[in-house]
N, C-alpha and C positions, 0 to 999 in steps of 0.2 A: 323828694326829691325824682323828678321821671327819667326815666332812660327810657331814648331811642334806639332802640335795639332792634335791626330789621329780623323779622321771622328766620331765621335760620333751616329749612325743613334737612340740610343736611348733618344737622347735630346730633352727636349721640345724647340719652337722654344723660341726665348728671348722676355721678356715681353719689348715692345718697349717704354712704356709708361713710367715706372722706369728706364730702361735702364737695368733693372738687366736680369743675364744671367736666361731661365727657367730651371726647376727641370725634373733631368734626368725619365723618363720613369718607370724604374726599384722602385723607389722611389713612383712613384705614384700609383704603381701595391701593393705595400705594405703597403703605407697608406688607399687605397681603399679594400684591403683584411681586414684592422685591422676596419673600419669604418662599414664592411659587417657583421663580425664576431659581434662588439657591436650590431648593428642594428637586428639581429637574437638572440642574446640574450634577447634583447629589447621584440619583438616580442613574443617569449616564455615565458617569464616571465609572460605578458599580458595576452595571450593568461592561463597561468594554473590560474593567478589570477582571471579571468573573467570566468574559466569553473564552473560549477555544480559541489559542492561535488562529489564523487562517493557515493554509496547507500552501506551501513551498510550491514557487510556480514550477513548472517543468522548464527543465533547463536543455538546452542543447537542440542538434535538427533531428529529425526523423529520418531515419534512413532504413532500407530492404536489409532485411537478415535472410541471407541465403547460404547453403552449401552443405556438403556430405562429409560421410566420414565413417570410420571403421575401427571396430574394437573387437575388446574380448570382456565378457562379464561372467563374474561366478556367482554362482547362486547357492544359499543353505537351504537345503531343501525342508530342513527340519524347522527353523524359524522364519525362513523368507526373506531373510536380511543378505543383501547381497552390493558386489562392487565392482565397476567396471573403466577399465583405461582405454583411451580411442585417441585416434589423430586424425585429421585430417582439414578441411578447408573452412572458413568459413567469413563471409563477408560478412563486415570490414573488419574484422580479425587477421583474415590472411590464414597463412597455414598456423594452425594450432595444435595444441593435446590438451586434455585434458581427461576428469574422473566425476564418476557419479557414487556417491552411496543411496542405497535404493531400498525399499520395504512392497515384498509382492505376497499379494493376497490371495488364493483360488477365490473364485466366483462358481465356479459349475467345473464339470467335468473336462471341460476345453475351454475355458473362460480364465481371467485375471486379472486383475485391477495393479496397481503399484503407485507410489509416492515417494519423494526423496528429494536430493537436492544436485545440484551440478553445477563443479567449478571448469571454466573453458580456462587456457594459459596462452596467449598472444606469443609470438616470437619474442617481441621485446620483452616477455616476463608482465604485460598488462593481465588481468584478471577478472573476466565479467562472471557472474552468480546468477543461478534460476534457481527459484522451485519444480518440481516434475509433478503431474500428475497425469496418468497414462491407463490405456488399457487394452486388451489385445486376447486374440486366440492362439490357440497351442496344438500341437499334434507330439508324437512322443520324440520327434528329432527337431522341429520346427517349430519358429511363435513368428507372429506378426504384432504389431503395435501401433495406437497412436497416440502421440501424448501431446499436449500442452503443457508449455513450459512459459514462466514467470519469469521477466529479468529483474534482479532484485540489489541490483548494484553490481561493484566493480572495483579496482585498484586504476591507477594511471590515468589513462584516458579515459575509463569505463568509472569513473568514481562517480557516484548518483544515476549512472543508467538506469532505465528501465525499457518496458516493451513487452512483447510476449512473441511468442512463434510455436508452430507445430512441427515436431518430429514425425515422420514416419521410417517406423522400423521395424527390418527384419532379419531374424536371427536362426543360425543353424548350433544346432549343440554336435560338440566337439568331444567331450568325455563327458562321462558321469559314474556317480558312485551312490552306494544308498546313502549317504549327507549330503551330495555337494554335486553339482550338476555347472559346467564352462560351454559357453557359446561365442562363438564369432559375430559380430552383427555389423551390419551396415545401417547406417541412418543419412536421411535426407530432410533438410532444414530449410523452413519457410517464413517468415514473418518482418516484426518491425523491432528496431530498437532507437533508443533517444538518447545521445550523450553530448 
């Protein structure tokens, strides 16, 4: 009996162990393509699942933040810890009050740095929070400093607020003991806020 089989160059060699004819190359290519597509989908899913979430989009409108205020600062001369209470007018808060929690460090005979947090309270009770980093110069009775403040959020209309502003501060010592010093200060703020 003669067989009229066309010469198939796409056929794989027969499996000699089982005696079965091989899979045509075309089927192998299709099978490999399906496996690669599935593999690509698994990799894409893994990359998406393991990637950090995207940062939330900034919300609100950028507005100028400007204003002035006055207050009283009490400094512990032993630890460098200080608190301040202040009031003034800050656009866009309007009339405001607030307080700072600060830590001062002497960096030379007439220079210092400080860091801390600030809370502003608007007349309606909405609050605005910021982190403070400043540096300045001092004499026995006066000090001047410049600080960069980063807005970290708030409450009410300032929930999720962000921005930065610069505060220029001048102070005069009004009383001192061996462990503490109280100063009156004035400050002027200029920057931007987004809310």
